[in-house]
Backbone bond lengths (Angstrom), bond angles and torsions (degrees), N, CA, C in turn:
res aa  C-N    CA-C-N  psi(-1)  N-CA   C-N-CA  omega(-1)  CA-C   N-CA-C  phi
1 M - - - 1.481 - - 1.569 107.85 -
2 M 1.347 114.22 135.65 1.366 122.65 -179.48 1.508 111.97 -121.20
3 S 1.317 119.86 140.68 1.383 119.94 -179.14 1.518 111.72 -149.07
4 Q 1.464 116.55 151.19 1.421 118.71 176.95 1.544 102.85 -140.12
5 Q 1.258 117.60 161.63 1.416 124.50 175.55 1.436 113.97 -156.99
6 T 1.294 114.15 142.42 1.553 115.41 176.82 1.623 101.64 -135.08
7 R 1.393 108.50 145.40 1.527 113.43 174.98 1.491 104.09 -134.75
8 M 1.292 111.02 121.22 1.500 117.26 -175.17 1.613 103.86 -138.60
9 N 1.331 116.74 125.31 1.449 123.26 -175.68 1.558 113.10 50.92
10 V 1.289 117.21 48.72 1.452 124.83 -174.22 1.492 110.20 -64.00
11 S 1.336 113.71 131.31 1.473 116.72 178.48 1.566 109.83 -67.24
12 S 1.255 117.98 154.00 1.518 118.57 178.67 1.561 107.77 -93.11
13 S 1.343 119.64 2.86 1.412 120.07 179.96 1.492 111.03 -61.98
14 P 1.402 117.01 139.30 1.462 117.18 178.46 1.532 112.67 -70.86
15 I 1.250 117.36 -16.80 1.460 122.89 174.58 1.604 107.23 -68.95
16 A 1.213 115.69 -41.72 1.538 119.15 -177.90 1.496 106.22 -65.17
17 R 1.390 119.73 -36.76 1.415 119.08 -177.52 1.625 113.47 -78.39
18 R 1.331 114.34 -28.10 1.444 118.98 -170.98 1.527 115.07 -96.75
19 D 1.274 116.88 -41.40 1.461 125.37 -173.58 1.571 115.36 -107.29
20 R 1.295 117.02 136.83 1.472 123.23 -173.56 1.462 110.38 -123.98
21 C 1.325 112.81 159.93 1.422 121.97 171.04 1.542 111.00 -111.15
22 I 1.316 115.12 106.07 1.513 122.99 -173.25 1.464 108.86 -88.54
23 V 1.293 119.17 122.64 1.543 122.12 -175.16 1.544 105.80 -121.20
24 G 1.391 110.04 120.01 1.488 116.33 173.73 1.506 109.18 -74.54
25 F 1.344 116.81 116.94 1.513 116.68 -176.71 1.518 111.20 -130.22
26 D 1.382 112.35 122.21 1.548 118.48 174.56 1.450 114.03 -126.21
27 G 1.465 119.33 19.11 1.351 121.63 175.22 1.503 116.09 84.10
28 S 1.365 118.53 -5.62 1.450 121.62 -179.93 1.526 112.33 -74.55
29 S 1.235 122.78 160.72 1.411 122.24 175.92 1.538 116.83 -58.62
30 A 1.341 112.13 -32.26 1.482 120.61 172.95 1.539 113.68 -62.05
31 S 1.278 111.75 -42.60 1.509 117.47 -178.23 1.531 112.57 -71.59
32 V 1.461 110.81 -33.13 1.409 112.64 179.96 1.511 111.06 -71.09
33 M 1.302 116.31 -40.82 1.542 119.52 170.74 1.530 114.18 -53.21
34 A 1.381 110.32 -42.71 1.481 115.89 176.04 1.496 114.82 -58.29
35 L 1.315 116.36 -43.98 1.354 125.02 -177.74 1.565 109.31 -68.93
36 D 1.276 119.81 -40.87 1.458 122.36 173.87 1.621 110.45 -57.29
37 W 1.332 111.72 -48.19 1.550 116.54 175.43 1.473 109.08 -58.18
38 A 1.243 119.22 -47.95 1.518 124.87 -171.68 1.628 109.28 -62.06
39 V 1.307 111.09 -44.19 1.453 117.64 -176.29 1.593 108.13 -58.74
40 T 1.326 112.88 -53.37 1.472 118.86 179.77 1.474 112.76 -54.30
41 W 1.377 112.71 -47.40 1.488 117.11 -176.34 1.539 109.58 -67.44
42 A 1.324 118.65 -42.83 1.472 121.99 -178.29 1.564 113.09 -64.59
43 A 1.292 113.63 -39.32 1.497 115.98 175.95 1.513 114.00 -62.70
44 R 1.339 111.58 -41.14 1.546 118.72 176.34 1.562 113.36 -65.22
45 N 1.370 115.71 -30.68 1.420 117.60 -176.32 1.471 116.63 -112.81
46 H 1.392 117.85 15.12 1.429 125.15 177.68 1.522 111.66 54.46
47 R 1.346 116.12 50.90 1.386 121.43 173.23 1.585 113.87 -110.12
48 E 1.245 114.14 148.44 1.534 117.86 172.04 1.570 104.52 -73.71
49 V 1.323 109.98 152.11 1.533 119.21 176.29 1.552 106.76 -112.03
50 H 1.330 114.38 116.27 1.516 121.14 176.81 1.499 110.22 -110.24
51 L 1.379 119.93 112.14 1.442 124.28 177.12 1.546 108.30 -81.99
52 V 1.264 116.01 124.97 1.478 117.76 174.72 1.466 111.49 -120.58
53 G 1.280 113.03 116.34 1.530 123.33 169.79 1.456 114.59 -89.40
54 V 1.338 121.98 131.42 1.460 123.44 -178.78 1.541 107.58 -112.43
55 V 1.262 117.43 127.14 1.482 120.01 168.12 1.462 109.45 -94.69
56 D 1.219 119.47 109.77 1.505 127.81 -170.21 1.470 112.09 -82.40
57 D 1.329 114.35 105.21 1.496 117.88 177.02 1.507 115.09 -94.51
58 E 1.331 119.20 17.39 1.334 121.90 -179.52 1.543 115.50 -61.64
59 A 1.302 115.45 -39.18 1.472 120.72 -178.07 1.503 110.93 -71.29
60 G 1.370 119.63 -40.82 1.369 122.22 175.48 1.563 113.42 67.15
61 A 1.251 118.43 20.58 1.466 125.20 -169.31 1.569 113.01 -98.13
62 L 1.299 116.99 -15.49 1.529 123.39 -171.20 1.489 103.66 -84.69
63 G 1.370 115.60 143.30 1.444 125.04 170.81 1.537 107.11 -78.67
64 G 1.335 116.07 169.01 1.450 122.83 -174.84 1.547 112.58 -57.14
65 A 1.371 118.14 -45.87 1.453 117.89 -176.81 1.526 111.71 -68.85
66 R 1.357 115.05 -42.40 1.485 114.61 176.12 1.484 112.36 -69.12
67 A 1.178 123.08 -31.14 1.545 122.30 172.47 1.464 114.91 -63.36
68 D 1.399 114.96 -36.83 1.449 120.08 177.91 1.575 108.03 -68.67
69 D 1.381 114.86 -41.31 1.464 117.34 -179.04 1.588 109.14 -63.42
70 R 1.325 116.85 -40.84 1.473 119.71 179.77 1.579 108.18 -64.79
71 D 1.253 116.95 -42.37 1.465 121.63 179.82 1.491 110.38 -58.97
72 R 1.314 116.83 -48.53 1.454 121.25 177.75 1.527 113.31 -59.14
73 A 1.413 112.68 -47.83 1.519 114.78 -179.29 1.503 108.62 -60.60
74 Q 1.323 124.54 -42.13 1.387 123.36 -175.34 1.558 109.74 -69.85
75 A 1.296 116.98 -31.63 1.493 120.81 176.07 1.453 111.60 -66.36
76 Q 1.379 114.91 -42.24 1.521 120.32 175.87 1.501 112.75 -58.23
77 L 1.364 114.03 -43.17 1.480 118.67 -175.50 1.451 110.82 -65.47
78 L 1.345 118.85 -34.71 1.529 126.68 177.39 1.474 107.83 -69.46
79 S 1.318 118.13 -42.31 1.501 120.38 -170.91 1.550 103.97 -73.60
80 L 1.253 120.70 -37.83 1.434 125.45 177.51 1.555 108.86 -59.21
81 A 1.242 113.75 -58.03 1.499 121.18 178.69 1.446 114.33 -50.84
82 F 1.356 112.32 -44.72 1.408 122.20 -179.68 1.584 110.99 -62.34
83 A 1.255 114.46 -47.90 1.506 121.47 -178.83 1.580 107.97 -59.96
84 L 1.354 115.90 -50.29 1.353 119.48 -177.04 1.565 115.11 -57.95
85 L 1.388 112.78 -42.87 1.478 117.26 176.60 1.517 113.77 -67.32
86 A 1.351 118.32 -36.32 1.466 119.52 177.01 1.525 111.78 -66.65
87 E 1.354 117.50 -31.91 1.380 120.88 179.27 1.530 111.83 -77.20
88 R 1.290 118.07 -43.71 1.425 121.27 -177.00 1.507 116.44 -80.59
89 Y 1.288 119.98 -21.51 1.459 126.64 -175.96 1.506 111.62 -132.57
90 P 1.349 117.25 65.71 1.430 121.39 -174.05 1.570 114.70 -61.68
91 G 1.280 116.11 -14.79 1.513 119.15 176.44 1.467 113.52 -89.67
92 L 1.312 117.48 -4.18 1.489 120.08 -173.36 1.561 108.90 -99.74
93 V 1.345 113.73 138.80 1.431 119.01 174.73 1.526 108.11 -83.38
94 V 1.293 114.55 121.18 1.535 119.38 -175.06 1.526 110.67 -127.37
95 A 1.316 114.93 138.50 1.463 121.83 176.77 1.483 109.18 -139.51
96 N 1.344 119.84 162.26 1.492 120.36 174.51 1.501 107.99 -142.68
97 R 1.245 118.72 158.29 1.460 127.49 176.23 1.501 113.60 -157.79
98 L 1.362 114.51 142.37 1.389 123.43 -178.32 1.562 104.54 -115.33
99 V 1.369 112.32 127.65 1.458 118.20 -178.95 1.547 107.98 -132.55
100 T 1.325 113.57 158.61 1.466 120.32 -175.76 1.583 110.70 -118.75
101 G 1.354 113.03 137.22 1.502 119.31 -179.49 1.518 109.71 142.44
102 P 1.314 117.03 179.64 1.399 124.74 177.08 1.629 110.81 -50.04
103 V 1.269 116.53 133.00 1.475 120.80 -171.53 1.482 112.44 -56.74
104 A 1.276 119.72 -59.56 1.451 121.79 -169.94 1.473 111.05 -68.51
105 S 1.338 122.21 -45.38 1.481 121.36 175.95 1.465 114.92 -64.38
106 S 1.364 116.46 -36.06 1.470 118.63 178.89 1.521 113.56 -66.89
107 L 1.352 115.10 -42.09 1.428 116.99 176.10 1.502 112.21 -69.42
108 A 1.314 122.65 -35.39 1.419 121.98 175.97 1.549 109.96 -65.25
109 A 1.303 118.36 -38.40 1.440 120.22 179.11 1.427 112.41 -68.17
110 A 1.298 122.81 -22.60 1.421 123.18 178.83 1.520 117.62 -76.28
111 A 1.417 113.64 -11.01 1.408 123.90 176.81 1.421 119.77 -96.90
112 R 1.319 117.56 136.67 1.583 120.53 173.56 1.494 106.08 -85.67
113 P 1.381 112.46 170.58 1.456 113.88 -176.95 1.528 120.47 -58.88
114 N 1.362 115.77 -29.78 1.417 120.00 -175.86 1.547 110.69 -94.61
115 D 1.349 117.40 -1.50 1.456 119.73 179.74 1.491 110.97 -75.82
116 I 1.395 115.84 152.11 1.432 119.67 167.40 1.430 110.24 -100.74
117 V 1.301 118.50 135.66 1.476 124.36 179.68 1.564 107.63 -102.87
118 V 1.353 114.69 131.23 1.486 116.50 -178.03 1.460 107.73 -131.02
119 V 1.349 116.96 125.01 1.498 126.48 -179.12 1.421 113.06 -131.12
120 G 1.333 120.31 156.55 1.456 125.39 179.31 1.518 109.82 -92.27
121 A 1.302 119.46 160.23 1.439 127.73 175.77 1.458 111.93 -140.63
122 D 1.361 117.80 127.68 1.432 125.99 -178.96 1.513 108.78 -145.28
123 K 1.309 115.94 98.38 1.518 121.40 178.97 1.547 111.62 -63.78
124 A 1.352 113.86 -27.40 1.463 113.91 -169.07 1.445 117.43 -77.18
125 V 1.354 116.17 -21.69 1.458 119.98 -176.96 1.542 111.37 -128.12
126 Y 1.345 112.42 56.26 1.368 115.97 -174.97 1.572 116.82 -51.94
127 A 1.256 114.01 -34.26 1.567 119.62 -175.73 1.524 112.65 -75.42
128 H 1.322 119.09 -10.96 1.516 119.38 -167.39 1.488 107.83 -105.94
129 G 1.235 127.05 2.50 1.472 125.28 -177.80 1.472 110.41 -151.58
130 Q 1.375 118.56 173.57 1.429 119.72 -179.97 1.608 113.86 -113.03
131 F 1.198 116.89 -22.79 1.447 122.31 -166.74 1.489 117.62 -107.74
132 F 1.415 113.98 59.27 1.435 117.95 -178.01 1.484 110.22 -156.02
133 G 1.375 117.45 172.55 1.464 123.24 173.78 1.508 109.27 58.70
134 V 1.292 117.43 -119.79 1.456 118.73 -175.02 1.549 112.50 -68.69
135 R 1.295 119.04 -20.32 1.505 118.37 169.48 1.435 115.38 -55.55
136 S 1.365 118.95 -46.99 1.377 124.71 -179.36 1.487 109.44 -58.47
137 V 1.351 120.08 -41.67 1.455 122.67 179.12 1.470 111.76 -65.19
138 Q 1.340 115.01 -43.46 1.479 118.29 175.41 1.553 114.47 -58.37
139 L 1.416 114.22 -39.96 1.365 118.64 178.93 1.546 115.45 -69.16
140 A 1.274 113.37 -30.67 1.451 120.53 -179.20 1.566 108.23 -67.07
141 A 1.330 116.66 -30.39 1.444 121.29 177.31 1.412 115.25 -79.04
142 L 1.466 118.13 -23.05 1.428 122.51 -169.39 1.503 114.93 -103.76
143 V 1.390 116.95 -33.41 1.437 119.94 -176.21 1.465 111.91 -75.73
144 S 1.310 123.30 135.04 1.430 125.10 174.96 1.517 118.23 -79.93
145 G 1.321 113.79 -22.99 1.520 118.22 177.21 1.478 114.78 -106.92
146 P 1.313 113.99 -161.72 1.461 117.55 -174.09 1.553 109.40 -64.60
147 L 1.436 115.38 153.32 1.411 119.46 -179.50 1.644 103.70 -139.82
148 V 1.284 115.88 132.96 1.429 121.37 175.56 1.477 111.40 -118.48
149 V 1.300 119.42 125.05 1.446 125.03 177.61 1.549 107.93 -107.58
150 V 1.252 119.76 123.37 1.411 126.61 -176.45 1.528 111.14 -107.79
151 P 1.313 120.33 112.88 1.527 117.42 -179.14 1.528 110.19 -77.21
152 A 1.331 113.25 156.76 1.463 120.53 177.31 1.549 105.71 -83.19
153 A 1.257 116.12 85.28 1.484 126.37 -176.19 1.472 108.94 -147.28
154 D 1.323 116.64 158.83 1.421 125.92 -175.74 1.622 104.80 -78.30
155 L 1.306 120.93 104.51 1.449 126.95 -176.30 1.537 109.15 -102.42
156 R 1.233 123.86 6.95 1.447 123.07 -175.22 1.439 114.60 -62.77
157 F 1.275 121.60 -34.62 1.476 126.42 -175.78 1.483 112.68 -101.60
158 R 1.303 120.55 11.73 1.383 124.00 -178.20 1.570 111.96 -85.14
159 A 1.323 113.72 146.45 1.461 118.70 -176.28 1.512 108.33 -153.92
160 G 1.350 117.86 141.16 1.397 120.21 172.68 1.563 107.61 104.36
161 V 1.397 114.67 151.72 1.421 124.56 179.79 1.497 108.18 -118.31
162 L 1.305 114.99 132.09 1.537 118.98 172.96 1.419 110.62 -114.37
163 V 1.430 116.85 136.00 1.424 124.31 -176.72 1.583 106.38 -120.77
164 A 1.279 114.28 123.77 1.421 121.19 172.55 1.480 115.82 -83.65
165 I 1.297 120.29 120.12 1.488 129.69 -169.55 1.603 102.44 -111.59
166 D 1.316 115.06 117.91 1.454 121.68 -179.29 1.547 109.68 -99.86
167 G 1.310 123.42 -11.12 1.395 126.53 179.72 1.532 111.54 90.10
168 G 1.379 116.37 6.43 1.453 118.10 178.65 1.493 111.41 -80.87
169 P 1.345 119.51 179.80 1.458 125.46 -173.60 1.577 107.86 -65.97
170 E 1.340 123.92 -24.62 1.418 124.07 178.83 1.490 116.05 -91.00
171 S 1.417 117.09 9.38 1.523 119.95 -178.29 1.523 113.71 -58.63
172 S 1.322 112.31 -41.41 1.399 116.36 -177.53 1.458 114.93 -71.00
173 R 1.341 114.83 -33.79 1.516 119.23 174.94 1.512 111.00 -66.44
174 L 1.342 118.82 -37.65 1.448 119.40 178.55 1.459 111.46 -67.06
175 A 1.424 115.04 -38.23 1.505 119.28 179.18 1.565 109.86 -64.22
176 C 1.307 116.95 -34.67 1.544 118.03 -179.97 1.454 106.14 -72.62
177 I 1.284 122.58 -43.71 1.489 119.49 -179.50 1.521 113.11 -66.02
178 G 1.316 117.70 -35.89 1.473 119.38 173.60 1.525 113.91 -63.70
179 A 1.421 113.79 -36.89 1.435 117.45 174.34 1.508 116.77 -66.30
180 E 1.363 115.89 -33.62 1.434 123.44 178.60 1.559 108.61 -72.11
181 E 1.356 118.23 -34.16 1.398 119.69 176.48 1.488 111.28 -70.12
182 A 1.268 116.35 -38.27 1.508 123.04 177.06 1.516 114.68 -64.94
183 M 1.324 110.97 -41.89 1.558 115.28 173.19 1.538 110.53 -62.21
184 A 1.312 118.53 -40.96 1.357 117.87 178.58 1.522 116.89 -63.60
185 R 1.302 114.04 -27.19 1.475 122.92 -179.30 1.481 110.20 -96.04
186 Q 1.319 119.80 -5.05 1.479 125.89 -172.92 1.475 110.82 49.02
187 C 1.317 117.50 59.16 1.509 124.81 179.94 1.452 109.91 -144.02
188 A 1.321 120.21 175.69 1.487 125.75 -175.99 1.418 108.53 -84.49
189 V 1.346 117.93 160.97 1.473 123.14 170.88 1.457 113.13 -124.48
190 G 1.349 119.82 141.39 1.397 124.14 -179.02 1.520 108.58 -115.43
191 L 1.314 118.30 146.40 1.444 123.45 173.36 1.518 111.32 -117.40
192 V 1.370 113.58 129.33 1.447 117.62 -174.96 1.547 109.13 -123.16
193 H 1.345 114.95 127.25 1.475 117.54 171.25 1.600 108.63 -128.94
194 S 1.314 114.52 138.25 1.432 117.36 -174.17 1.586 114.27 -109.87
195 V 1.317 117.36 139.10 1.451 123.62 177.70 1.526 101.38 -121.10
196 A 1.360 113.03 158.05 1.448 118.31 178.15 1.611 109.88 -67.00
197 V 1.362 112.69 151.93 1.463 120.54 177.13 1.514 111.09 -50.58
198 E 1.346 115.85 -43.79 1.509 120.22 179.81 1.471 114.18 -87.90
199 A 1.384 121.18 25.10 1.376 125.64 -177.66 1.540 111.93 -65.69
200 T 1.368 115.73 138.06 1.480 118.81 -178.78 1.465 108.65 -79.57
201 L 1.349 114.53 170.96 1.564 119.68 178.45 1.480 110.48 -53.73
202 E 1.315 112.63 -42.72 1.506 117.95 -175.71 1.474 113.02 -66.37
203 Q 1.389 116.97 -36.17 1.490 119.30 174.31 1.437 113.08 -70.11
204 R 1.331 119.90 -35.76 1.398 123.28 174.37 1.497 112.33 -63.54
205 H 1.263 115.40 -43.04 1.527 122.50 173.36 1.539 112.57 -56.79
206 L 1.344 115.36 -43.66 1.391 116.50 177.57 1.548 113.13 -68.31
207 G 1.298 117.21 -32.75 1.453 122.97 175.00 1.491 110.53 -63.98
208 E 1.256 116.63 -38.40 1.559 120.48 179.57 1.534 107.35 -69.76
209 L 1.383 118.54 -38.02 1.459 118.72 174.15 1.427 118.20 -62.08
210 V 1.352 116.36 -32.68 1.377 127.27 179.43 1.627 109.06 -70.20
211 L 1.254 114.30 -44.90 1.498 120.65 175.32 1.561 112.84 -66.35
212 R 1.350 114.01 -36.87 1.479 120.45 179.08 1.618 109.01 -64.52
213 E 1.269 115.30 -46.95 1.468 120.73 176.66 1.546 113.90 -57.83
214 A 1.342 112.24 -44.45 1.443 113.50 178.85 1.560 112.74 -71.87
215 F 1.291 111.48 -33.86 1.561 115.47 174.33 1.491 113.33 -58.35
216 E 1.317 116.80 -43.85 1.513 123.29 177.85 1.401 111.11 -63.89
217 A 1.355 119.91 -37.98 1.436 122.94 178.32 1.538 112.18 -66.11
218 A 1.360 115.11 -45.83 1.484 119.99 176.35 1.503 113.24 -63.12
219 R 1.295 116.51 -41.61 1.474 119.13 179.90 1.578 112.98 -66.39
220 A 1.364 114.20 -30.39 1.480 116.67 179.40 1.620 108.61 -71.21
221 V 1.330 117.78 -27.74 1.379 119.09 175.99 1.558 112.67 -81.07
222 A 1.294 115.28 -35.38 1.519 118.52 179.05 1.508 108.59 -136.77
223 P 1.293 117.82 87.55 1.521 120.40 -178.33 1.474 114.20 -58.48
224 G 1.314 119.24 -34.43 1.445 116.41 -175.70 1.536 113.18 -94.24
225 L 1.265 120.64 7.72 1.434 124.01 -174.81 1.599 111.64 -82.03
226 E 1.354 111.71 139.10 1.482 119.99 173.92 1.538 109.32 -67.92
227 I 1.324 118.26 115.06 1.453 118.43 179.59 1.470 108.00 -128.98
228 S 1.370 114.38 134.75 1.436 119.79 -179.38 1.455 109.55 -126.59
229 R 1.379 116.06 153.97 1.479 124.36 -173.53 1.495 110.26 -118.02
230 H 1.350 119.49 137.20 1.550 120.27 -177.54 1.626 101.35 -135.24
231 L 1.330 110.60 119.11 1.593 118.09 168.65 1.506 101.53 -103.38
232 A 1.386 110.59 116.19 1.502 121.21 -173.58 1.572 106.51 -104.00
233 N 1.376 112.46 132.76 1.500 117.75 171.03 1.513 108.22 -96.24
234 R 1.267 116.03 69.27 1.555 121.17 179.90 1.426 108.89 -162.25
235 R 1.378 118.65 170.86 1.442 123.05 173.65 1.506 111.90 -52.00
236 P 1.363 118.14 143.57 1.481 115.84 179.11 1.534 118.01 -58.80
237 A 1.315 118.17 -43.61 1.411 122.57 179.73 1.610 110.96 -60.32
238 E 1.355 113.46 -43.03 1.442 119.36 -178.69 1.566 109.89 -65.41
239 A 1.241 113.41 -39.80 1.524 118.47 -179.07 1.531 110.24 -67.44
240 M 1.325 115.63 -42.05 1.473 119.55 180.00 1.523 111.61 -63.98
241 L 1.390 116.81 -48.12 1.402 119.30 -179.45 1.528 115.45 -66.14
242 N 1.321 111.38 -36.48 1.555 116.32 176.32 1.550 110.97 -61.83
243 L 1.311 117.03 -54.52 1.472 124.19 -179.55 1.604 113.20 -60.35
244 A 1.371 112.43 -34.70 1.445 113.38 -171.39 1.489 114.54 -89.85
245 R 1.363 118.18 6.33 1.430 122.49 -179.26 1.569 114.79 -50.36
246 D 1.306 113.97 -40.72 1.509 114.88 -177.65 1.559 114.59 -113.15
247 R 1.395 112.49 16.07 1.477 122.01 176.30 1.424 114.77 -84.07
248 A 1.324 114.48 162.11 1.473 117.91 177.17 1.490 112.76 -95.01
249 L 1.343 117.77 -12.58 1.440 120.39 -175.67 1.531 112.48 -166.59
250 L 1.283 117.68 132.47 1.477 126.99 175.75 1.528 108.94 -110.40
251 V 1.401 115.61 119.67 1.445 120.39 -179.02 1.543 105.54 -106.79
252 M 1.359 116.75 130.49 1.400 120.45 175.92 1.545 112.61 -147.93
253 G 1.233 118.76 164.60 1.480 121.63 -179.48 1.547 110.27 -93.08
254 R 1.355 113.88 161.01 1.360 123.31 170.80 1.466 109.63 -102.14
255 S 1.381 117.89 114.10 1.455 122.12 -170.06 1.547 105.26 -70.85
256 R 1.352 109.99 139.46 1.508 117.83 172.66 1.518 104.15 -131.27
257 R 1.368 120.38 46.64 1.429 122.86 -179.59 1.491 112.45 -81.36
258 N 1.297 117.44 -22.33 1.500 118.70 171.18 1.485 112.46 -129.51
259 A 1.315 117.27 167.85 1.466 118.78 -170.69 1.529 112.20 -93.83
260 A 1.408 114.43 -0.83 1.483 116.89 179.80 1.544 115.45 -65.03
261 P 1.295 119.59 146.99 1.509 118.83 -176.13 1.541 106.82 -72.29
262 G 1.320 111.51 165.85 1.455 119.85 -179.41 1.526 111.95 93.66
263 V 1.368 117.88 -162.38 1.440 117.95 -179.69 1.561 106.97 -130.09
264 G 1.312 114.75 168.36 1.490 121.07 -176.24 1.468 107.61 -69.67
265 G 1.330 113.35 167.14 1.531 122.44 -177.28 1.544 111.79 -65.36
266 T 1.315 115.43 -40.67 1.531 117.17 176.94 1.606 112.97 -60.60
267 L 1.246 113.28 -49.00 1.438 115.91 177.06 1.446 115.78 -58.63
268 H 1.351 113.35 -46.05 1.456 120.40 177.63 1.545 110.94 -57.50
269 E 1.233 116.24 -48.78 1.588 118.53 -177.18 1.549 104.46 -66.80
270 V 1.305 125.38 -38.21 1.447 119.17 -176.45 1.514 109.98 -70.12
271 L 1.314 118.93 -38.97 1.534 118.79 -176.37 1.524 106.51 -68.36
272 I 1.269 117.17 -44.35 1.556 118.81 -171.55 1.554 106.19 -67.41
273 N 1.275 117.75 -30.59 1.488 120.08 -179.98 1.526 116.97 -108.02
274 A 1.322 114.41 19.97 1.443 118.53 -170.27 1.615 114.41 -56.12
275 N 1.258 117.05 127.73 1.496 122.67 176.97 1.476 110.64 -120.17
276 V 1.349 118.69 15.60 1.410 126.76 179.26 1.525 108.53 -156.89
277 P 1.362 119.49 149.91 1.456 119.20 169.11 1.423 114.03 -47.84
278 V 1.234 124.16 126.66 1.509 126.78 -179.53 1.513 107.31 -114.15
279 M 1.329 112.49 124.83 1.506 124.18 171.83 1.452 109.09 -98.21
280 V 1.274 119.59 115.61 1.370 129.61 -177.13 1.542 110.56 -103.53
281 L 1.302 122.54 112.39 1.406 124.11 -173.22 1.521 109.72 -111.04
282 P 1.347 120.62 142.87 1.480 122.99 177.93 1.570 108.32 -75.46
């Protein structure tokens, strides 16, 4: 295991000392975009940034010399990224670490309960990186805290936060977190709740009540924030991905309605087809 850390102009906030932003980094374009997203978020929320590189030994096919070369290359990537962050963001607490093992479980193990884990996702180049596609689904099932999956897409002109509301007991909390993210970005927040295409008038009315309750919770957090509500007559994942096409962030919950391992079908579909940074909350 290899690690480095730098502390320059460290904030005295207890959040900065306790909670961290864990970034899966393998040098791919997807992981670079994830790191850019994480640095911006961490600076805004007074979090440390910890780069974690994982040497994946699942295949077990490399000989000793090639394995050593791979380890050195990964270590060099981490050191370079570490040095660049320390130079460009002198007020940020930065650390890095290289670990060995299965990618998803190793990255999940590197995070503490209050840490936020950030990874990149790029469906187009599956063979060239480690932290995307199915990896994000595996991580969603393994990490106990927040997870952010950042797609390899042009996010420069994105604005707005979208919050998926499922009507469960945590809906108001999700709406509040989405409102806080929108305030930090100085943008609007949208709330979306889905009902079946064949929904009855009573079911639609219940959907409107769910959205209204979430709306009031978000407005209590940010009275001056622009908040919109969307009752969608389509599958939840389809509604989220459609409305999030031009947004900067999608906030959704990680369902724990059953004890089975893995994630629910909606979260699985969203992560596999992510067209927006997705913040998955427990």
